[in-house]
Backbone as CSV, one residue per row, in Angstrom:
resi,resn,N_x,N_y,N_z,CA_x,CA_y,CA_z,C_x,C_y,C_z
1,MET,4.706,6.448,-26.146,5.177,6.751,-24.721,5.467,8.628,-24.428
2,GLU,4.764,9.002,-23.669,4.873,10.596,-23.286,6.083,10.900,-22.564
3,LYS,6.868,11.892,-22.948,7.939,12.180,-22.140,7.756,13.806,-21.795
4,SER,8.298,14.016,-20.358,8.496,15.210,-19.784,9.712,15.235,-18.877
5,ASP,9.921,16.300,-18.449,11.082,16.665,-17.544,10.733,15.910,-16.252
6,LEU,9.570,16.233,-15.680,9.354,15.737,-14.509,7.906,15.344,-14.333
7,ILE,7.980,14.176,-13.588,6.587,13.450,-13.300,6.104,13.497,-11.809
8,ILE,4.927,13.843,-11.380,4.610,14.215,-9.912,3.373,13.218,-9.980
9,ILE,3.702,12.192,-8.850,2.434,11.490,-8.664,1.832,11.946,-7.147
10,GLY,0.252,12.534,-7.538,-0.130,13.157,-6.592,-0.449,14.730,-6.524
11,ALA,-1.481,15.405,-6.483,-1.864,16.888,-6.672,-2.339,17.341,-5.470
12,GLY,-1.888,16.955,-4.332,-1.977,17.682,-3.057,-1.104,18.868,-3.175
13,PRO,-1.068,19.604,-1.874,-0.193,20.597,-1.692,1.228,20.514,-2.560
14,GLY,1.908,19.375,-1.704,3.305,19.127,-2.337,3.324,18.996,-3.464
15,GLY,2.414,18.000,-4.312,2.452,17.841,-5.868,2.254,19.118,-6.715
16,TYR,1.066,19.601,-6.305,0.932,20.631,-7.215,1.627,22.023,-7.214
17,GLU,2.007,22.185,-6.043,2.867,23.288,-5.872,4.323,23.084,-6.285
18,THR,4.743,22.102,-6.489,5.836,21.573,-6.848,5.892,21.989,-8.585
19,ALA,4.753,21.301,-9.007,4.448,21.191,-10.350,4.487,22.673,-10.844
20,VAL,3.833,23.807,-10.059,3.570,25.032,-10.538,5.149,25.654,-10.638
21,GLU,5.835,25.105,-9.465,7.138,25.776,-9.604,8.137,25.426,-10.550
22,ALA,8.077,24.073,-10.792,8.897,23.318,-11.940,8.351,24.233,-13.197
23,VAL,7.206,24.351,-13.451,6.746,25.088,-14.697,7.376,26.312,-14.676
24,ALA,7.167,27.152,-13.800,7.725,28.588,-13.559,9.547,28.575,-13.985
25,LEU,10.277,27.441,-13.516,11.354,27.066,-14.042,11.946,27.046,-15.565
26,GLY,10.545,26.642,-16.242,10.624,26.345,-17.576,10.872,24.595,-18.075
27,LYS,10.277,23.835,-16.875,10.236,22.421,-16.971,8.747,22.038,-17.721
28,SER,8.968,20.995,-18.401,7.888,20.253,-18.497,7.333,19.283,-17.713
29,VAL,6.136,19.272,-17.201,5.768,18.719,-15.876,4.335,17.552,-16.000
30,THR,4.326,16.511,-15.795,3.154,15.702,-16.019,2.611,15.196,-14.379
31,LEU,1.442,15.654,-14.296,0.921,15.720,-12.920,-0.066,14.366,-12.663
32,ILE,-0.045,13.434,-12.094,-0.970,12.240,-11.970,-1.651,12.281,-10.803
33,GLU,-3.186,12.237,-11.086,-3.913,12.472,-9.802,-5.070,11.345,-10.119
34,ARG,-5.339,10.576,-9.008,-6.402,9.436,-9.198,-7.500,10.094,-8.860
35,ASP,-7.643,11.094,-7.940,-9.005,11.707,-7.400,-9.110,13.144,-7.500
36,LYS,-8.949,13.935,-6.818,-9.183,15.455,-6.972,-8.225,16.276,-6.616
37,PHE,-7.989,17.526,-7.140,-6.967,18.257,-6.923,-7.024,18.660,-5.332
38,GLY,-5.905,18.792,-4.598,-5.982,19.562,-3.319,-5.398,18.413,-2.297
39,GLY,-5.598,17.149,-2.635,-5.095,16.236,-1.686,-5.990,16.192,-0.531
40,THR,-5.487,15.684,0.691,-6.141,15.589,2.020,-6.368,16.973,2.359
41,CYS,-5.489,17.798,2.361,-5.676,18.982,3.141,-7.037,19.853,2.507
42,LEU,-7.052,19.919,1.306,-8.387,20.512,0.664,-9.409,19.745,0.668
43,ASN,-9.691,18.504,0.641,-10.701,17.671,0.517,-11.429,17.272,1.641
44,ARG,-10.103,16.638,2.295,-10.732,15.915,3.312,-9.960,16.322,4.899
45,GLY,-9.356,17.352,4.572,-8.594,17.794,5.985,-8.980,19.171,6.229
46,CYS,-7.661,20.175,6.210,-7.689,21.402,6.700,-8.879,22.157,6.446
47,ILE,-9.305,22.392,5.240,-10.213,23.303,4.532,-11.514,22.914,4.953
48,PRO,-12.119,21.793,4.616,-13.460,21.387,5.261,-13.710,21.590,6.717
49,THR,-12.868,21.053,7.399,-12.912,21.080,9.034,-13.013,22.417,9.242
50,LYS,-12.302,23.445,8.763,-12.190,24.902,9.169,-13.434,25.557,8.894
51,ALA,-14.403,25.017,7.568,-15.597,25.488,7.160,-16.214,25.339,8.345
52,LEU,-16.143,24.059,8.648,-17.238,23.355,9.967,-16.872,24.261,11.245
53,CYS,-15.545,24.344,11.658,-15.310,25.395,12.593,-16.046,26.753,12.498
54,ARG,-16.073,27.322,11.424,-16.967,28.570,11.726,-18.161,28.518,11.834
55,THR,-18.759,27.405,11.441,-20.117,27.060,11.441,-20.483,27.011,13.227
56,ALA,-19.699,26.483,13.487,-19.545,25.800,15.136,-19.422,27.154,15.922
57,GLN,-18.446,27.997,15.634,-18.072,29.368,16.422,-19.451,30.087,16.359
58,ILE,-20.283,30.105,14.924,-21.468,30.642,15.251,-22.377,30.240,15.845
59,ALA,-22.529,28.715,16.300,-23.416,28.446,17.134,-23.069,28.841,18.525
60,LEU,-22.070,28.508,18.844,-21.406,28.872,20.153,-21.782,30.409,20.525
61,ASP,-21.827,31.526,19.539,-22.121,32.910,19.757,-23.569,32.963,19.762
62,PHE,-24.290,32.134,19.238,-25.613,32.214,19.267,-25.777,31.778,20.742
63,ALA,-25.462,30.809,21.315,-25.632,30.142,22.568,-25.502,31.343,23.820
64,GLU,-24.362,32.038,23.337,-23.784,33.044,24.652,-24.454,34.490,24.219
65,ALA,-25.098,34.518,23.159,-25.365,36.121,22.533,-26.379,36.838,24.038
66,ARG,-27.126,36.088,24.748,-27.989,36.680,25.841,-27.040,37.491,26.763
67,ASN,-25.835,36.997,27.065,-24.632,37.509,27.719,-24.336,38.741,27.143
68,TYR,-24.660,39.139,25.954,-23.997,40.579,25.181,-25.231,41.304,24.946
69,GLY,-26.464,41.099,25.414,-27.488,42.157,25.507,-28.512,41.469,24.187
70,PHE,-28.065,40.448,23.707,-29.391,40.278,22.665,-30.413,39.472,23.188
71,ALA,-31.612,40.114,22.879,-32.638,39.214,23.702,-33.380,38.239,23.042
72,GLU,-33.471,38.479,21.305,-33.998,37.463,20.851,-32.601,36.595,19.995
73,THR,-32.465,35.447,20.418,-31.266,34.665,19.725,-31.838,33.297,19.480
74,THR,-33.111,33.114,19.220,-33.509,31.871,18.649,-32.832,31.549,17.181
75,ALA,-32.656,30.198,17.276,-31.794,30.091,15.645,-32.096,28.173,15.432
76,SER,-32.116,27.692,14.455,-32.410,26.368,14.255,-31.143,26.090,13.340
77,LEU,-30.549,24.706,13.483,-29.372,24.350,12.719,-30.354,23.812,11.468
78,ASP,-29.573,24.093,10.163,-29.946,23.246,9.062,-28.706,22.531,8.816
79,PHE,-28.288,21.294,9.039,-27.097,20.712,8.937,-26.681,20.257,7.540
80,PRO,-27.950,19.982,6.754,-27.473,20.005,5.151,-26.971,21.034,4.567
81,ALA,-27.398,22.203,4.894,-27.028,23.586,4.528,-25.477,23.548,5.232
82,VAL,-25.048,23.582,6.144,-23.907,23.440,6.750,-23.013,22.606,5.670
83,MET,-23.605,21.453,5.366,-22.354,20.755,4.650,-22.081,21.023,3.457
84,GLN,-23.366,21.820,2.675,-23.365,21.986,1.395,-22.505,23.394,1.283
85,ARG,-22.215,24.445,2.363,-21.350,25.453,2.395,-20.026,24.941,2.374
86,LYS,-19.953,23.776,3.253,-18.454,23.272,3.325,-17.823,22.802,1.900
87,ASP,-19.011,22.182,1.363,-18.712,21.657,-0.061,-18.430,22.828,-1.180
88,ARG,-19.117,23.596,-1.030,-18.816,24.972,-1.841,-17.354,25.547,-1.587
89,VAL,-17.004,25.756,-0.306,-15.675,26.112,-0.057,-14.728,25.491,-0.746
90,VAL,-14.788,24.097,-0.581,-13.778,23.091,-1.103,-13.610,23.482,-2.547
91,ALA,-15.063,23.220,-3.298,-14.915,23.381,-4.752,-14.352,24.626,-5.260
92,GLU,-14.738,25.679,-4.664,-14.193,27.024,-4.957,-12.642,27.073,-5.027
93,LEU,-11.946,26.421,-3.969,-10.697,26.429,-3.675,-10.015,25.357,-4.875
94,ARG,-10.725,24.279,-5.177,-10.123,23.268,-6.114,-9.978,23.938,-7.332
95,GLU,-11.143,24.787,-7.677,-10.996,25.587,-9.121,-9.771,26.308,-9.071
96,GLY,-9.716,26.930,-7.954,-8.344,27.810,-7.865,-7.279,27.098,-8.251
97,VAL,-7.256,25.766,-7.735,-5.786,24.937,-7.874,-6.000,24.599,-9.414
98,ALA,-6.725,24.177,-10.130,-7.119,23.832,-11.412,-6.335,25.144,-12.110
99,THR,-6.726,26.086,-12.109,-6.241,27.400,-12.612,-4.749,27.459,-12.483
100,LEU,-3.951,27.314,-11.434,-2.804,27.302,-11.423,-2.017,26.324,-11.963
101,LEU,-2.703,25.277,-12.468,-2.122,23.986,-13.132,-2.316,24.108,-14.616
102,LYS,-2.916,25.378,-15.198,-3.260,25.445,-16.726,-2.170,25.266,-17.394
103,ASP,-0.747,25.266,-17.102,0.485,25.012,-17.883,1.202,23.574,-17.595
104,VAL,0.303,22.825,-16.973,0.833,21.555,-16.652,-0.037,20.301,-17.009
105,ASN,0.728,19.328,-17.495,-0.130,18.232,-18.179,-0.658,17.477,-16.984
106,VAL,-1.845,17.721,-16.878,-2.426,16.766,-15.828,-3.144,15.474,-16.292
107,VAL,-2.970,14.515,-15.685,-3.614,13.250,-16.271,-4.164,12.509,-14.987
108,ASN,-5.473,12.217,-15.150,-6.257,11.499,-14.044,-6.308,10.040,-14.349
109,GLY,-5.683,9.528,-13.102,-5.710,8.068,-13.115,-4.772,7.625,-11.775
110,GLU,-4.657,6.070,-11.737,-3.624,5.744,-10.839,-2.379,5.377,-11.750
111,ALA,-1.079,6.089,-10.889,0.244,5.622,-11.567,0.764,4.280,-11.063
112,ARG,1.249,3.454,-12.075,1.907,2.094,-11.717,3.418,2.171,-12.219
113,PHE,4.272,2.097,-11.428,5.750,2.115,-12.103,6.027,0.827,-12.960
114,ILE,6.480,1.148,-14.060,6.990,-0.014,-14.897,8.592,-0.107,-14.966
115,SER,9.170,1.035,-14.545,10.469,0.979,-14.225,10.893,2.293,-13.658
116,PRO,11.966,2.469,-12.972,12.457,3.544,-12.234,12.113,4.989,-12.927
117,SER,12.047,5.011,-14.136,11.554,6.102,-15.108,10.659,6.031,-15.755
118,VAL,9.484,5.287,-15.872,8.393,4.997,-16.509,7.546,4.417,-15.568
119,ILE,6.340,5.352,-15.886,5.126,5.044,-15.114,3.865,4.513,-16.337
120,ASP,2.909,3.910,-15.937,1.715,3.438,-16.510,0.408,3.995,-15.952
121,VAL,-0.406,5.053,-16.726,-1.649,5.325,-15.916,-2.610,4.898,-17.040
122,ASN,-3.571,4.388,-16.717,-4.840,4.086,-17.618,-4.213,3.377,-19.256
123,GLY,-3.513,2.743,-19.009,-2.769,2.075,-20.389,-1.779,3.024,-21.084
124,THR,-1.687,4.058,-20.671,-0.452,4.925,-21.453,0.725,5.063,-20.565
125,GLU,2.089,4.855,-21.515,3.038,5.188,-20.608,3.634,6.459,-20.513
126,TYR,4.270,7.106,-19.540,4.765,8.188,-19.292,6.291,8.195,-18.754
127,THR,7.439,9.087,-18.953,8.576,8.656,-18.735,9.338,10.026,-18.491
128,ALA,10.120,10.104,-17.378,10.707,11.407,-17.091,12.028,10.931,-16.293
129,PRO,13.172,11.958,-16.328,14.088,11.587,-15.898,14.047,11.739,-14.327
130,THR,13.040,12.328,-13.660,12.911,12.394,-12.444,11.300,12.305,-12.007
131,ILE,11.041,11.330,-11.133,9.475,11.226,-10.711,9.515,11.372,-9.499
132,ILE,8.592,12.287,-8.792,8.183,12.371,-7.651,6.879,11.765,-6.850
133,ILE,6.942,11.064,-6.085,6.027,10.536,-5.388,5.389,11.738,-3.937
134,ALA,4.103,11.930,-4.393,3.522,12.886,-3.451,2.122,12.466,-2.988
135,THR,1.963,11.300,-2.598,0.713,10.684,-2.683,-0.059,10.947,-1.301
136,GLY,0.535,11.688,-0.319,-0.113,12.068,0.841,-0.241,11.159,1.665
137,SER,-1.652,11.095,2.492,-1.486,9.965,3.578,-3.117,9.690,3.815
138,ALA,-3.398,8.856,4.316,-5.063,8.192,4.381,-5.107,8.044,6.027
139,PRO,-6.667,8.020,6.366,-6.583,7.394,7.757,-6.386,6.042,7.973
140,THR,-6.333,5.547,9.086,-5.848,4.100,9.380,-6.868,3.656,10.442
141,LEU,-7.187,2.469,10.405,-8.051,1.979,11.256,-7.445,1.352,12.621
142,LEU,-7.826,1.131,13.816,-7.176,0.451,14.819,-7.355,-0.900,14.564
143,PRO,-6.275,-1.833,14.854,-6.473,-3.316,14.909,-7.174,-3.778,15.950
144,ILE,-8.324,-3.318,15.938,-9.069,-4.179,17.046,-10.428,-4.806,16.306
145,ASP,-11.193,-5.644,16.995,-12.400,-6.259,16.704,-13.660,-5.031,16.444
146,GLY,-13.953,-5.243,15.347,-15.197,-4.307,15.043,-14.852,-3.007,14.242
147,LYS,-13.566,-2.954,14.132,-12.916,-1.705,13.686,-13.903,-1.192,12.116
148,GLU,-14.255,-2.114,11.507,-15.226,-1.781,10.128,-16.621,-0.897,10.410
149,LEU,-16.993,-1.028,11.784,-17.994,-0.311,12.356,-17.934,1.059,12.653
150,ALA,-16.572,1.470,12.729,-16.403,2.978,13.311,-16.351,3.929,11.555
151,MET,-16.236,4.923,11.808,-16.005,5.754,10.825,-14.798,6.347,10.806
152,THR,-14.084,6.944,9.760,-12.944,7.592,9.444,-12.919,9.071,9.611
153,SER,-12.181,9.773,9.741,-12.352,11.371,9.600,-12.692,11.755,8.255
154,ASP,-12.514,10.814,7.407,-12.923,11.245,5.896,-14.271,11.136,5.632
155,GLU,-15.066,10.144,6.466,-16.577,9.669,6.393,-17.362,10.611,7.186
156,ILE,-16.619,11.146,8.144,-17.669,12.322,9.050,-17.783,13.355,8.165
157,LEU,-16.860,13.759,7.325,-17.129,14.942,6.257,-17.984,14.542,5.663
158,SER,-18.755,13.597,5.259,-19.579,13.143,4.358,-20.804,12.897,5.029
159,LEU,-21.110,13.115,6.432,-22.321,12.933,7.039,-23.376,13.641,6.361
160,GLU,-24.654,12.998,6.167,-25.832,13.731,5.913,-26.714,14.168,6.864
161,THR,-26.674,13.528,8.070,-27.382,13.876,9.132,-26.722,14.009,10.505
162,LEU,-27.055,14.943,11.484,-26.286,15.168,12.552,-26.783,13.936,13.549
163,PRO,-25.637,12.959,13.754,-25.963,11.928,15.054,-26.386,12.710,16.405
164,GLU,-27.027,12.011,17.349,-27.391,12.431,18.654,-26.015,12.583,19.458
165,SER,-25.231,11.463,19.365,-24.100,11.222,19.965,-22.992,10.794,19.289
166,MET,-21.854,10.969,19.498,-20.687,10.404,19.027,-19.315,10.283,19.854
167,CYS,-18.826,9.314,19.610,-17.456,8.772,20.543,-16.108,8.773,19.444
168,ILE,-15.413,9.716,20.063,-14.205,9.827,19.359,-13.033,9.196,19.824
169,ILE,-12.390,8.229,18.856,-11.291,7.560,19.550,-9.975,8.030,19.081
170,GLY,-9.418,8.700,20.017,-8.041,9.608,19.913,-8.676,10.982,20.206
171,GLY,-7.622,11.612,21.196,-7.503,12.886,21.792,-6.316,13.751,21.116
172,GLY,-6.045,13.498,19.711,-4.935,14.316,19.242,-5.691,15.648,18.260
173,PHE,-4.955,16.284,17.873,-5.607,17.621,17.391,-7.051,17.337,16.255
174,ILE,-6.850,16.155,15.629,-7.981,15.906,14.728,-9.296,15.623,15.505
175,GLY,-8.962,14.531,16.404,-10.117,14.143,17.138,-10.623,15.338,18.077
176,MET,-9.800,16.126,18.635,-10.169,17.299,19.686,-10.909,18.444,18.565
177,GLU,-10.538,18.614,17.279,-11.183,19.278,16.518,-12.602,18.952,16.313
178,PHE,-12.764,17.804,15.705,-13.966,17.254,15.488,-15.113,17.250,16.822
179,ALA,-14.394,16.978,17.877,-15.312,17.010,19.140,-15.684,18.335,19.533
180,SER,-15.048,19.432,19.021,-15.237,20.792,19.384,-16.549,21.082,18.488
181,ILE,-16.191,20.780,17.150,-17.039,21.379,16.265,-18.711,20.465,16.250
182,PHE,-18.774,19.187,16.747,-19.857,18.497,16.885,-20.838,18.845,18.141
183,SER,-19.727,19.005,19.135,-20.184,19.450,20.553,-21.092,20.875,20.307
184,ALA,-20.337,21.608,19.490,-21.177,23.189,19.366,-22.440,23.059,18.680
185,LEU,-22.561,21.888,17.870,-23.584,21.798,16.924,-24.729,20.989,17.493
186,GLY,-24.647,20.638,18.985,-25.473,20.051,19.781,-25.455,18.277,19.648
187,VAL,-24.469,17.809,19.324,-24.051,16.565,19.514,-23.402,16.207,20.915
188,GLU,-23.660,15.257,21.387,-23.495,14.476,22.643,-22.036,13.848,22.296
189,VAL,-21.060,14.671,22.971,-19.598,14.014,22.380,-18.745,13.313,23.597
190,THR,-18.149,12.228,23.224,-17.320,11.579,24.209,-15.892,11.175,23.377
191,VAL,-14.856,11.555,24.194,-13.422,11.453,23.531,-12.642,10.300,24.316
192,VAL,-12.314,9.518,23.743,-11.442,8.230,24.540,-10.082,8.457,23.897
193,GLU,-8.910,8.597,25.212,-7.446,8.691,24.541,-6.707,7.574,25.168
194,TYR,-5.911,7.269,24.817,-4.896,6.492,25.246,-3.917,6.774,26.402
195,CYS,-3.454,8.172,26.013,-2.480,8.530,26.789,-3.134,9.241,27.947
196,LYS,-2.028,9.731,28.799,-2.682,10.285,30.191,-3.430,11.961,29.777
197,GLU,-2.993,12.325,28.741,-3.640,13.648,28.540,-3.726,13.963,27.086
198,ILE,-4.951,14.555,26.569,-5.185,14.822,25.098,-4.069,15.467,24.724
199,LEU,-3.858,15.581,23.384,-3.015,16.120,22.585,-1.425,15.954,23.126
200,PRO,-1.202,14.482,22.990,0.003,14.034,23.394,1.533,14.945,22.864
201,PRO,1.306,15.269,21.668,2.546,16.110,21.277,2.910,17.146,21.651
202,PHE,1.655,17.938,22.166,1.825,19.451,22.562,1.830,19.457,24.112
203,ASP,2.201,20.708,24.081,2.437,21.529,25.424,1.496,20.982,26.530
204,ALA,2.305,20.403,27.769,1.302,19.944,28.564,0.265,20.840,28.958
205,GLU,0.708,22.136,29.395,-0.340,23.285,29.998,-1.238,23.639,29.094
206,ILE,-1.020,23.385,27.896,-1.957,23.996,26.678,-3.249,22.725,26.741
207,ALA,-2.435,21.454,26.594,-3.563,20.175,26.472,-4.584,20.386,27.770
208,LYS,-3.973,20.334,28.856,-4.524,20.567,30.238,-5.768,21.754,29.990
209,ARG,-5.511,23.005,29.608,-6.253,24.061,29.504,-7.489,23.857,28.592
210,LEU,-7.255,23.115,27.550,-7.864,23.105,26.458,-9.023,21.671,26.835
211,ARG,-8.491,20.580,27.652,-9.412,19.647,28.316,-10.270,20.173,29.399
212,MET,-9.736,21.234,29.853,-10.850,21.954,30.863,-11.948,22.738,30.367
213,SER,-11.426,23.424,29.187,-12.481,24.226,28.656,-13.497,23.333,27.881
214,LEU,-13.069,22.484,27.131,-14.054,21.617,26.456,-15.025,20.610,27.493
215,LYS,-14.431,20.229,28.536,-15.307,19.799,29.705,-16.442,20.658,29.940
216,LYS,-15.953,21.952,30.183,-17.148,22.977,30.650,-18.454,23.038,29.706
217,ARG,-17.856,22.928,28.476,-18.720,22.883,27.184,-19.769,21.605,27.142
218,GLY,-19.294,20.619,28.013,-19.821,19.320,27.908,-19.503,18.337,27.472
219,ILE,-18.270,18.254,26.784,-17.600,16.998,26.209,-17.104,16.279,27.180
220,ASN,-17.509,14.899,27.137,-16.892,13.974,28.060,-15.406,13.592,27.536
221,ILE,-14.527,13.817,28.258,-13.237,13.319,27.585,-12.548,11.998,28.837
222,ILE,-12.467,10.866,28.261,-11.724,9.842,28.979,-10.242,9.752,28.983
223,THR,-9.305,9.941,29.583,-7.890,9.663,29.133,-7.395,8.392,29.829
224,GLY,-6.289,7.824,29.389,-5.655,6.688,29.884,-6.492,5.598,29.698
225,ALA,-7.214,5.544,28.739,-8.019,4.361,28.271,-7.659,3.783,26.797
226,GLU,-7.912,2.642,26.737,-7.491,1.823,25.810,-8.905,1.053,24.907
227,VAL,-8.891,1.346,23.719,-10.281,0.933,23.092,-10.020,-0.585,22.779
228,LYS,-10.775,-1.491,23.311,-10.470,-3.068,22.893,-11.308,-3.472,21.425
229,SER,-12.413,-3.010,21.706,-13.261,-3.355,20.575,-14.495,-2.625,20.156
């Protein structure tokens, strides 16, 4: 049985930053991760979507370049190259996280509790007086017929070809970010939101202005609509 002062399950921002801080305080740390360093934010959330946002902004700039005095503004989108750049950005930052964890005992595998202070990973037992669960989040599917036919936000980030059209269920910040990105890349986008306005938790005036702005860009936004199947 391997012993340490602290075990952390999950190497996302919550897990790996806690591990680094604990080591700096002189603690021995075992960090368990079944997938890749960086968690949702780095691999399937903030970082890859922001990389795509940058491409989308360049596409919008090209579309308006004539308004700023550029006569020749033709350009064609290489979508596989866009996704490859996104993957390079993620991989580079993931390597940075690995460097931060050089003094942490990192174990790749899925943790299973045997007792309040003992876990099993790949047949090996680990124990510590304190165990932190930092397993993050995952997309959920709507409880409707045909939900298995839809893609989640994770799968959208693994697209190999650009679709002609896309319907996004949910007008929250994640849905609206994807709507903005793919519309800029030439996809016909429709957003369906259950509430009366997009971005339900946010300031109503900000949501209204964003909706009007995105509609001018050709995004079809349907509010107050429930998806049945």
